[in-house]
Structure formats: C-alpha cells, structure tokens
N, CA, C and O atoms as a Tripos MOL2 file, in Angstrom:
@<TRIPOS>MOLECULE
protein
  244   243    61     0     0
PROTEIN
NO_CHARGES

@<TRIPOS>ATOM
      1 N          -0.1810  -17.8530    5.2140 N.3       1 MET1
      2 CA         -0.5900  -16.6060    4.5850 C.3       1 MET1
      3 C           0.2680  -15.4280    4.9840 C.2       1 MET1
      4 O           0.2250  -14.4830    4.1970 O.2       1 MET1
      5 N           1.0290  -15.2950    6.0360 N.am      2 PRO2
      6 CA          1.7270  -14.0870    6.3530 C.3       2 PRO2
      7 C           2.7050  -13.7290    5.1820 C.2       2 PRO2
      8 O           2.8680  -12.5490    4.8690 O.2       2 PRO2
      9 N           3.3430  -14.7260    4.5490 N.am      3 CYS3
     10 CA          4.1410  -14.4090    3.4500 C.3       3 CYS3
     11 C           3.4500  -13.6240    2.3440 C.2       3 CYS3
     12 O           3.9820  -12.6800    1.7600 O.2       3 CYS3
     13 N           2.2430  -14.0760    2.1050 N.am      4 GLN4
     14 CA          1.4520  -13.4740    0.9790 C.3       4 GLN4
     15 C           1.2010  -12.0180    1.3790 C.2       4 GLN4
     16 O           1.3070  -11.1590    0.5040 O.2       4 GLN4
     17 N           0.8930  -11.6890    2.5620 N.am      5 GLY5
     18 CA          0.6850  -10.2960    3.1070 C.3       5 GLY5
     19 C           1.8510   -9.4450    2.8230 C.2       5 GLY5
     20 O           1.7240   -8.3470    2.2830 O.2       5 GLY5
     21 N           3.0760   -9.9730    3.2060 N.am      6 ILE6
     22 CA          4.2430   -9.2880    3.0580 C.3       6 ILE6
     23 C           4.4930   -9.0510    1.5710 C.2       6 ILE6
     24 O           4.8770   -7.9470    1.1830 O.2       6 ILE6
     25 N           4.2820  -10.0650    0.7340 N.am      7 ASP7
     26 CA          4.5600   -9.9000   -0.7240 C.3       7 ASP7
     27 C           3.6050   -8.9030   -1.3060 C.2       7 ASP7
     28 O           3.9870   -8.1860   -2.2300 O.2       7 ASP7
     29 N           2.3520   -8.8060   -0.8140 N.am      8 LEU8
     30 CA          1.4760   -7.8540   -1.3760 C.3       8 LEU8
     31 C           1.8540   -6.3870   -0.8220 C.2       8 LEU8
     32 O           1.7760   -5.4290   -1.5900 O.2       8 LEU8
     33 N           2.2050   -6.2430    0.3240 N.am      9 ALA9
     34 CA          2.6970   -4.9300    0.9330 C.3       9 ALA9
     35 C           3.9550   -4.5490    0.0460 C.2       9 ALA9
     36 O           4.0280   -3.4300   -0.4610 O.2       9 ALA9
     37 N           4.8280   -5.3920   -0.1110 N.am     10 MET10
     38 CA          6.0660   -5.0410   -0.9560 C.3      10 MET10
     39 C           5.8360   -4.5060   -2.3420 C.2      10 MET10
     40 O           6.4520   -3.5940   -2.8950 O.2      10 MET10
     41 N           4.7890   -5.2690   -2.8310 N.am     11 ALA11
     42 CA          4.5090   -4.8500   -4.2910 C.3      11 ALA11
     43 C           3.8580   -3.4640   -4.3380 C.2      11 ALA11
     44 O           4.0780   -2.7590   -5.3230 O.2      11 ALA11
     45 N           3.0890   -3.0300   -3.3660 N.am     12 GLN12
     46 CA          2.5360   -1.6910   -3.2440 C.3      12 GLN12
     47 C           3.6180   -0.7150   -3.0230 C.2      12 GLN12
     48 O           3.6610    0.3200   -3.6880 O.2      12 GLN12
     49 N           4.5500   -1.0120   -2.0630 N.am     13 LEU13
     50 CA          5.5490   -0.1160   -1.7100 C.3      13 LEU13
     51 C           6.5590    0.0410   -2.8810 C.2      13 LEU13
     52 O           7.1130    1.1220   -3.0830 O.2      13 LEU13
     53 N           6.7910   -1.0590   -3.6520 N.am     14 LEU14
     54 CA          7.6900   -0.8770   -4.8240 C.3      14 LEU14
     55 C           7.1200   -0.0950   -5.9200 C.2      14 LEU14
     56 O           7.7990    0.6280   -6.6490 O.2      14 LEU14
     57 N           5.7780   -0.2650   -6.0270 N.am     15 GLY15
     58 CA          5.0380    0.5770   -7.0450 C.3      15 GLY15
     59 C           4.9870    1.9820   -6.6860 C.2      15 GLY15
     60 O           5.0630    2.8320   -7.5730 O.2      15 GLY15
     61 N           4.8580    2.3230   -5.3840 N.am     16 ILE16
     62 CA          4.9600    3.8020   -5.0240 C.3      16 ILE16
     63 C           6.2680    4.3210   -5.1410 C.2      16 ILE16
     64 O           6.3810    5.5050   -5.4570 O.2      16 ILE16
     65 N           7.3660    3.5730   -4.9220 N.am     17 ALA17
     66 CA          8.8090    3.9840   -5.0840 C.3      17 ALA17
     67 C           9.0020    4.2610   -6.6540 C.2      17 ALA17
     68 O           9.4950    5.3070   -7.0760 O.2      17 ALA17
     69 N           8.5740    3.2470   -7.4430 N.am     18 TYR18
     70 CA          8.6650    3.4430   -8.9170 C.3      18 TYR18
     71 C           8.1340    4.7010   -9.4970 C.2      18 TYR18
     72 O           8.7810    5.4470  -10.2320 O.2      18 TYR18
     73 N           6.7960    4.8980   -9.0760 N.am     19 LEU19
     74 CA          6.1600    6.0260   -9.5520 C.3      19 LEU19
     75 C           6.7000    7.3050   -9.0190 C.2      19 LEU19
     76 O           6.6740    8.3010   -9.7420 O.2      19 LEU19
     77 N           7.2240    7.3690   -7.7280 N.am     20 ARG20
     78 CA          7.7390    8.5960   -7.1120 C.3      20 ARG20
     79 C           9.0880    8.9030   -7.6070 C.2      20 ARG20
     80 O           9.3490   10.0400   -7.9970 O.2      20 ARG20
     81 N           9.9960    7.9210   -7.6170 N.am     21 PHE21
     82 CA         11.4170    8.2110   -7.9140 C.3      21 PHE21
     83 C          11.8500    7.9640   -9.3190 C.2      21 PHE21
     84 O          12.7390    8.6600   -9.8110 O.2      21 PHE21
     85 N          11.2830    7.0350   -9.9730 N.am     22 ILE22
     86 CA         11.7990    6.6370  -11.3780 C.3      22 ILE22
     87 C          11.0870    7.4970  -12.3310 C.2      22 ILE22
     88 O          11.6590    8.3590  -12.9990 O.2      22 ILE22
     89 N           9.7040    7.2250  -12.3870 N.am     23 LEU23
     90 CA          8.8260    8.0180  -13.3150 C.3      23 LEU23
     91 C           8.6210    9.4050  -12.9510 C.2      23 LEU23
     92 O           8.4080   10.2570  -13.8150 O.2      23 LEU23
     93 N           8.6800    9.7010  -11.5920 N.am     24 GLN24
     94 CA          8.4320   11.0240  -11.0570 C.3      24 GLN24
     95 C           7.0330   11.6210  -11.5090 C.2      24 GLN24
     96 O           6.9030   12.7250  -12.0370 O.2      24 GLN24
     97 N           6.0260   10.7550  -11.2320 N.am     25 ILE25
     98 CA          4.6620   11.1370  -11.4880 C.3      25 ILE25
     99 C           4.2860   12.0920  -10.3920 C.2      25 ILE25
    100 O           4.5660   11.8580   -9.2160 O.2      25 ILE25
    101 N           3.6060   13.2430  -10.8140 N.am     26 GLU26
    102 CA          2.9820   14.2130   -9.9480 C.3      26 GLU26
    103 C           1.5620   13.8130   -9.6790 C.2      26 GLU26
    104 O           0.8830   13.2480  -10.5360 O.2      26 GLU26
    105 N           1.1190   14.1100   -8.4840 N.am     27 PRO27
    106 CA          1.7340   14.7450   -7.3680 C.3      27 PRO27
    107 C           2.5020   13.8630   -6.4020 C.2      27 PRO27
    108 O           3.0630   14.2750   -5.3870 O.2      27 PRO27
    109 N           2.4660   12.6180   -6.8200 N.am     28 LEU28
    110 CA          3.3080   11.5870   -5.8870 C.3      28 LEU28
    111 C           4.7330   11.9400   -5.6630 C.2      28 LEU28
    112 O           5.2980   11.7570   -4.5850 O.2      28 LEU28
    113 N           5.2960   12.4520   -6.7120 N.am     29 ALA29
    114 CA          6.7580   12.8020   -6.5270 C.3      29 ALA29
    115 C           7.0930   13.9340   -5.5560 C.2      29 ALA29
    116 O           8.1480   13.9510   -4.9220 O.2      29 ALA29
    117 N           6.2070   14.8270   -5.4690 N.am     30 SER30
    118 CA          6.5270   16.0770   -4.7100 C.3      30 SER30
    119 C           5.7270   16.1050   -3.3670 C.2      30 SER30
    120 O           5.8030   17.0730   -2.6100 O.2      30 SER30
    121 N           4.9120   14.9460   -3.0840 N.am     31 THR31
    122 CA          4.1900   14.8970   -1.8020 C.3      31 THR31
    123 C           5.2190   14.6940   -0.6600 C.2      31 THR31
    124 O           6.1430   13.8930   -0.8030 O.2      31 THR31
    125 N           5.0670   15.3860    0.4210 N.am     32 PRO32
    126 CA          5.9050   15.2860    1.5620 C.3      32 PRO32
    127 C           5.8210   13.8340    2.1900 C.2      32 PRO32
    128 O           4.7470   13.2350    2.2210 O.2      32 PRO32
    129 N           6.9050   13.3300    2.6510 N.am     33 VAL33
    130 CA          6.9500   11.9960    3.0710 C.3      33 VAL33
    131 C           5.9890   11.6900    4.1700 C.2      33 VAL33
    132 O           5.4120   10.6040    4.2310 O.2      33 VAL33
    133 N           5.8120   12.6790    5.0660 N.am     34 ALA34
    134 CA          4.7590   12.4750    6.1670 C.3      34 ALA34
    135 C           3.3260   12.3560    5.6540 C.2      34 ALA34
    136 O           2.5060   11.6420    6.2320 O.2      34 ALA34
    137 N           3.0250   13.0840    4.5320 N.am     35 ASP35
    138 CA          1.6060   12.9140    3.9580 C.3      35 ASP35
    139 C           1.4810   11.6400    3.3350 C.2      35 ASP35
    140 O           0.4540   10.9710    3.4480 O.2      35 ASP35
    141 N           2.6020   11.2260    2.6000 N.am     36 LEU36
    142 CA          2.5090    9.9820    1.8880 C.3      36 LEU36
    143 C           2.3830    8.8550    2.7670 C.2      36 LEU36
    144 O           1.5770    7.9590    2.5140 O.2      36 LEU36
    145 N           3.1790    8.8330    3.8610 N.am     37 THR37
    146 CA          2.9970    7.8760    4.9270 C.3      37 THR37
    147 C           1.6510    7.6910    5.5300 C.2      37 THR37
    148 O           1.1370    6.5850    5.6910 O.2      37 THR37
    149 N           1.0750    8.8810    5.8740 N.am     38 ALA38
    150 CA         -0.2610    8.8900    6.3270 C.3      38 ALA38
    151 C          -1.3420    8.2710    5.5230 C.2      38 ALA38
    152 O          -2.3410    7.7700    6.0390 O.2      38 ALA38
    153 N          -1.1030    8.3220    4.1460 N.am     39 ARG39
    154 CA         -2.0550    7.7250    3.2060 C.3      39 ARG39
    155 C          -1.7470    6.3320    2.9040 C.2      39 ARG39
    156 O          -2.6400    5.5640    2.5490 O.2      39 ARG39
    157 N          -0.4660    5.9440    3.0320 N.am     40 VAL40
    158 CA         -0.1690    4.5080    2.7190 C.3      40 VAL40
    159 C          -0.3310    3.5690    3.8690 C.2      40 VAL40
    160 O          -0.7900    2.4530    3.6240 O.2      40 VAL40
    161 N          -0.0170    3.8800    5.0700 N.am     41 ILE41
    162 CA         -0.0550    3.0240    6.1140 C.3      41 ILE41
    163 C          -1.4180    2.3220    6.2930 C.2      41 ILE41
    164 O          -1.4750    1.1130    6.5170 O.2      41 ILE41
    165 N          -2.5630    3.1350    6.1840 N.am     42 PRO42
    166 CA         -3.7960    2.4060    6.3160 C.3      42 PRO42
    167 C          -4.0850    1.3230    5.3070 C.2      42 PRO42
    168 O          -4.7770    0.3270    5.5180 O.2      42 PRO42
    169 N          -3.4330    1.6590    4.1210 N.am     43 VAL43
    170 CA         -3.6580    0.5790    3.0140 C.3      43 VAL43
    171 C          -2.7780   -0.7200    3.2060 C.2      43 VAL43
    172 O          -3.1530   -1.8370    2.8490 O.2      43 VAL43
    173 N          -1.5870   -0.4570    3.8000 N.am     44 LEU44
    174 CA         -0.6670   -1.6690    4.0940 C.3      44 LEU44
    175 C          -1.0880   -2.4720    5.3650 C.2      44 LEU44
    176 O          -0.8410   -3.6740    5.4610 O.2      44 LEU44
    177 N          -1.7270   -1.7690    6.3300 N.am     45 ASP45
    178 CA         -2.0220   -2.5030    7.5370 C.3      45 ASP45
    179 C          -2.8230   -3.8060    7.4740 C.2      45 ASP45
    180 O          -2.5630   -4.7280    8.2470 O.2      45 ASP45
    181 N          -3.8120   -3.8900    6.5410 N.am     46 PRO46
    182 CA         -4.5430   -5.1710    6.4620 C.3      46 PRO46
    183 C          -3.6640   -6.3570    5.9410 C.2      46 PRO46
    184 O          -4.0010   -7.5290    6.1090 O.2      46 PRO46
    185 N          -2.5910   -6.0050    5.3400 N.am     47 HIS47
    186 CA         -1.7500   -7.1430    4.7470 C.3      47 HIS47
    187 C          -0.9310   -7.7930    5.9200 C.2      47 HIS47
    188 O          -0.3320   -8.8440    5.6920 O.2      47 HIS47
    189 N          -0.8810   -7.2450    7.1000 N.am     48 PHE48
    190 CA         -0.2230   -7.7400    8.1920 C.3      48 PHE48
    191 C          -1.0440   -8.3120    9.2900 C.2      48 PHE48
    192 O          -0.5290   -8.7750   10.3080 O.2      48 PHE48
    193 N          -2.2780   -8.2800    9.0860 N.am     49 GLU49
    194 CA         -3.3080   -8.7570   10.0260 C.3      49 GLU49
    195 C          -3.5610  -10.1900    9.6370 C.2      49 GLU49
    196 O          -3.2750  -10.6130    8.5170 O.2      49 GLU49
    197 N          -4.1250  -10.9610   10.6250 N.am     50 THR50
    198 CA         -4.5700  -12.3530   10.4010 C.3      50 THR50
    199 C          -5.7990  -12.3200    9.4610 C.2      50 THR50
    200 O          -6.6400  -11.4240    9.5450 O.2      50 THR50
    201 N          -5.8760  -13.3530    8.5420 N.am     51 PRO51
    202 CA         -7.0400  -13.2330    7.6000 C.3      51 PRO51
    203 C          -8.4310  -13.0600    8.2790 C.2      51 PRO51
    204 O          -9.3200  -12.3770    7.7700 O.2      51 PRO51
    205 N          -8.5610  -13.7250    9.4670 N.am     52 ASP52
    206 CA         -9.8380  -13.5590   10.2030 C.3      52 ASP52
    207 C         -10.0200  -12.2130   10.6640 C.2      52 ASP52
    208 O         -11.1910  -11.8570   10.7890 O.2      52 ASP52
    209 N          -9.0870  -11.3570   10.9550 N.am     53 ALA53
    210 CA         -9.2360  -10.0220   11.4660 C.3      53 ALA53
    211 C          -9.6180   -9.0370   10.4380 C.2      53 ALA53
    212 O         -10.0480   -7.9300   10.7630 O.2      53 ALA53
    213 N          -9.4600   -9.4460    9.0410 N.am     54 VAL54
    214 CA         -9.7060   -8.4410    8.0410 C.3      54 VAL54
    215 C         -11.2030   -8.7120    7.4790 C.2      54 VAL54
    216 O         -11.5260   -9.7810    6.9620 O.2      54 VAL54
    217 N         -12.0520   -7.6330    7.6420 N.am     55 PRO55
    218 CA        -13.3520   -7.8160    7.1970 C.3      55 PRO55
    219 C         -13.4870   -8.0170    5.7000 C.2      55 PRO55
    220 O         -12.8730   -7.3160    4.8950 O.2      55 PRO55
    221 N         -14.2910   -8.9740    5.3600 N.am     56 LYS56
    222 CA        -14.5610   -9.3810    3.9570 C.3      56 LYS56
    223 C         -15.2460   -8.1410    3.1770 C.2      56 LYS56
    224 O         -16.1540   -7.5090    3.7180 O.2      56 LYS56
    225 N         -14.8560   -7.8740    2.1060 N.am     57 ARG57
    226 CA        -15.5080   -6.7950    1.2720 C.3      57 ARG57
    227 C         -16.4740   -7.4600    0.3610 C.2      57 ARG57
    228 O         -16.2810   -8.5670   -0.1410 O.2      57 ARG57
    229 N         -17.5690   -6.6920    0.1690 N.am     58 LYS58
    230 CA        -18.5380   -7.1940   -0.8600 C.3      58 LYS58
    231 C         -18.0660   -6.8920   -2.2650 C.2      58 LYS58
    232 O         -17.4150   -5.8810   -2.5280 O.2      58 LYS58
    233 N         -18.4110   -7.7910   -3.1500 N.am     59 ARG59
    234 CA        -18.0170   -7.6030   -4.4060 C.3      59 ARG59
    235 C         -18.9400   -6.6190   -5.1690 C.2      59 ARG59
    236 O         -20.1640   -6.6730   -5.0500 O.2      59 ARG59
    237 N         -18.3180   -5.7360   -5.9420 N.am     60 ARG60
    238 CA        -19.1570   -4.8080   -6.7700 C.3      60 ARG60
    239 C         -19.6700   -5.5960   -7.9690 C.2      60 ARG60
    240 O         -19.0140   -6.4900   -8.5040 O.2      60 ARG60
    241 N         -20.9100   -5.2000   -8.3650 N.am     61 ASN61
    242 CA        -21.4420   -5.8330   -9.6440 C.3      61 ASN61
    243 C         -21.1460   -4.9350  -10.8400 C.2      61 ASN61
    244 O         -21.4990   -5.2740  -11.9700 O.2      61 ASN61
@<TRIPOS>BOND
     1     1     2 1
     2     2     3 1
     3     3     4 2
     4     3     5 am
     5     5     6 1
     6     6     7 1
     7     7     8 2
     8     7     9 am
     9     9    10 1
    10    10    11 1
    11    11    12 2
    12    11    13 am
    13    13    14 1
    14    14    15 1
    15    15    16 2
    16    15    17 am
    17    17    18 1
    18    18    19 1
    19    19    20 2
    20    19    21 am
    21    21    22 1
    22    22    23 1
    23    23    24 2
    24    23    25 am
    25    25    26 1
    26    26    27 1
    27    27    28 2
    28    27    29 am
    29    29    30 1
    30    30    31 1
    31    31    32 2
    32    31    33 am
    33    33    34 1
    34    34    35 1
    35    35    36 2
    36    35    37 am
    37    37    38 1
    38    38    39 1
    39    39    40 2
    40    39    41 am
    41    41    42 1
    42    42    43 1
    43    43    44 2
    44    43    45 am
    45    45    46 1
    46    46    47 1
    47    47    48 2
    48    47    49 am
    49    49    50 1
    50    50    51 1
    51    51    52 2
    52    51    53 am
    53    53    54 1
    54    54    55 1
    55    55    56 2
    56    55    57 am
    57    57    58 1
    58    58    59 1
    59    59    60 2
    60    59    61 am
    61    61    62 1
    62    62    63 1
    63    63    64 2
    64    63    65 am
    65    65    66 1
    66    66    67 1
    67    67    68 2
    68    67    69 am
    69    69    70 1
    70    70    71 1
    71    71    72 2
    72    71    73 am
    73    73    74 1
    74    74    75 1
    75    75    76 2
    76    75    77 am
    77    77    78 1
    78    78    79 1
    79    79    80 2
    80    79    81 am
    81    81    82 1
    82    82    83 1
    83    83    84 2
    84    83    85 am
    85    85    86 1
    86    86    87 1
    87    87    88 2
    88    87    89 am
    89    89    90 1
    90    90    91 1
    91    91    92 2
    92    91    93 am
    93    93    94 1
    94    94    95 1
    95    95    96 2
    96    95    97 am
    97    97    98 1
    98    98    99 1
    99    99   100 2
   100    99   101 am
   101   101   102 1
   102   102   103 1
   103   103   104 2
   104   103   105 am
   105   105   106 1
   106   106   107 1
   107   107   108 2
   108   107   109 am
   109   109   110 1
   110   110   111 1
   111   111   112 2
   112   111   113 am
   113   113   114 1
   114   114   115 1
   115   115   116 2
   116   115   117 am
   117   117   118 1
   118   118   119 1
   119   119   120 2
   120   119   121 am
   121   121   122 1
   122   122   123 1
   123   123   124 2
   124   123   125 am
   125   125   126 1
   126   126   127 1
   127   127   128 2
   128   127   129 am
   129   129   130 1
   130   130   131 1
   131   131   132 2
   132   131   133 am
   133   133   134 1
   134   134   135 1
   135   135   136 2
   136   135   137 am
   137   137   138 1
   138   138   139 1
   139   139   140 2
   140   139   141 am
   141   141   142 1
   142   142   143 1
   143   143   144 2
   144   143   145 am
   145   145   146 1
   146   146   147 1
   147   147   148 2
   148   147   149 am
   149   149   150 1
   150   150   151 1
   151   151   152 2
   152   151   153 am
   153   153   154 1
   154   154   155 1
   155   155   156 2
   156   155   157 am
   157   157   158 1
   158   158   159 1
   159   159   160 2
   160   159   161 am
   161   161   162 1
   162   162   163 1
   163   163   164 2
   164   163   165 am
   165   165   166 1
   166   166   167 1
   167   167   168 2
   168   167   169 am
   169   169   170 1
   170   170   171 1
   171   171   172 2
   172   171   173 am
   173   173   174 1
   174   174   175 1
   175   175   176 2
   176   175   177 am
   177   177   178 1
   178   178   179 1
   179   179   180 2
   180   179   181 am
   181   181   182 1
   182   182   183 1
   183   183   184 2
   184   183   185 am
   185   185   186 1
   186   186   187 1
   187   187   188 2
   188   187   189 am
   189   189   190 1
   190   190   191 1
   191   191   192 2
   192   191   193 am
   193   193   194 1
   194   194   195 1
   195   195   196 2
   196   195   197 am
   197   197   198 1
   198   198   199 1
   199   199   200 2
   200   199   201 am
   201   201   202 1
   202   202   203 1
   203   203   204 2
   204   203   205 am
   205   205   206 1
   206   206   207 1
   207   207   208 2
   208   207   209 am
   209   209   210 1
   210   210   211 1
   211   211   212 2
   212   211   213 am
   213   213   214 1
   214   214   215 1
   215   215   216 2
   216   215   217 am
   217   217   218 1
   218   218   219 1
   219   219   220 2
   220   219   221 am
   221   221   222 1
   222   222   223 1
   223   223   224 2
   224   223   225 am
   225   225   226 1
   226   226   227 1
   227   227   228 2
   228   227   229 am
   229   229   230 1
   230   230   231 1
   231   231   232 2
   232   231   233 am
   233   233   234 1
   234   234   235 1
   235   235   236 2
   236   235   237 am
   237   237   238 1
   238   238   239 1
   239   239   240 2
   240   239   241 am
   241   241   242 1
   242   242   243 1
   243   243   244 2
@<TRIPOS>SUBSTRUCTURE
     1 MET1         2 RESIDUE 1 A MET
     2 PRO2         6 RESIDUE 1 A PRO
     3 CYS3        10 RESIDUE 1 A CYS
     4 GLN4        14 RESIDUE 1 A GLN
     5 GLY5        18 RESIDUE 1 A GLY
     6 ILE6        22 RESIDUE 1 A ILE
     7 ASP7        26 RESIDUE 1 A ASP
     8 LEU8        30 RESIDUE 1 A LEU
     9 ALA9        34 RESIDUE 1 A ALA
    10 MET10       38 RESIDUE 1 A MET
    11 ALA11       42 RESIDUE 1 A ALA
    12 GLN12       46 RESIDUE 1 A GLN
    13 LEU13       50 RESIDUE 1 A LEU
    14 LEU14       54 RESIDUE 1 A LEU
    15 GLY15       58 RESIDUE 1 A GLY
    16 ILE16       62 RESIDUE 1 A ILE
    17 ALA17       66 RESIDUE 1 A ALA
    18 TYR18       70 RESIDUE 1 A TYR
    19 LEU19       74 RESIDUE 1 A LEU
    20 ARG20       78 RESIDUE 1 A ARG
    21 PHE21       82 RESIDUE 1 A PHE
    22 ILE22       86 RESIDUE 1 A ILE
    23 LEU23       90 RESIDUE 1 A LEU
    24 GLN24       94 RESIDUE 1 A GLN
    25 ILE25       98 RESIDUE 1 A ILE
    26 GLU26      102 RESIDUE 1 A GLU
    27 PRO27      106 RESIDUE 1 A PRO
    28 LEU28      110 RESIDUE 1 A LEU
    29 ALA29      114 RESIDUE 1 A ALA
    30 SER30      118 RESIDUE 1 A SER
    31 THR31      122 RESIDUE 1 A THR
    32 PRO32      126 RESIDUE 1 A PRO
    33 VAL33      130 RESIDUE 1 A VAL
    34 ALA34      134 RESIDUE 1 A ALA
    35 ASP35      138 RESIDUE 1 A ASP
    36 LEU36      142 RESIDUE 1 A LEU
    37 THR37      146 RESIDUE 1 A THR
    38 ALA38      150 RESIDUE 1 A ALA
    39 ARG39      154 RESIDUE 1 A ARG
    40 VAL40      158 RESIDUE 1 A VAL
    41 ILE41      162 RESIDUE 1 A ILE
    42 PRO42      166 RESIDUE 1 A PRO
    43 VAL43      170 RESIDUE 1 A VAL
    44 LEU44      174 RESIDUE 1 A LEU
    45 ASP45      178 RESIDUE 1 A ASP
    46 PRO46      182 RESIDUE 1 A PRO
    47 HIS47      186 RESIDUE 1 A HIS
    48 PHE48      190 RESIDUE 1 A PHE
    49 GLU49      194 RESIDUE 1 A GLU
    50 THR50      198 RESIDUE 1 A THR
    51 PRO51      202 RESIDUE 1 A PRO
    52 ASP52      206 RESIDUE 1 A ASP
    53 ALA53      210 RESIDUE 1 A ALA
    54 VAL54      214 RESIDUE 1 A VAL
    55 PRO55      218 RESIDUE 1 A PRO
    56 LYS56      222 RESIDUE 1 A LYS
    57 ARG57      226 RESIDUE 1 A ARG
    58 LYS58      230 RESIDUE 1 A LYS
    59 ARG59      234 RESIDUE 1 A ARG
    60 ARG60      238 RESIDUE 1 A ARG
    61 ASN61      242 RESIDUE 1 A ASN
C-alpha cells in the first residue's frame, strides 16, 4: 500500500500546482508558500503512514 499513498499524495500536489500555476485560481495563486505548506502538509501526512496508524473515518449519511 505505500505506493498507493505516494500516488494519492502526488495527485493532490499536482492538483495544487495546476490550480496555482496554470489556472492561477485565487486565493491559491497568491498564497505565500509558507502558508500553503502549513495547510497542505497535514493533509498529505496520512498518505505516508501505515494503514493501521490512520484512524478510520465514519461515513456521512
């Protein structure tokens, strides 16, 4: 499963890059890198953990 986590993280990073640099969607395009990094890292971290370490989320109805 580690490859799947890397693939998911890359998909998110490529999506952010596309929105920021190609489409130049605001406020993403003008957000300072430090602020963007602080928001993105917590989202990416679970993709690099073992499946047992990530708490299961409850499904919304």
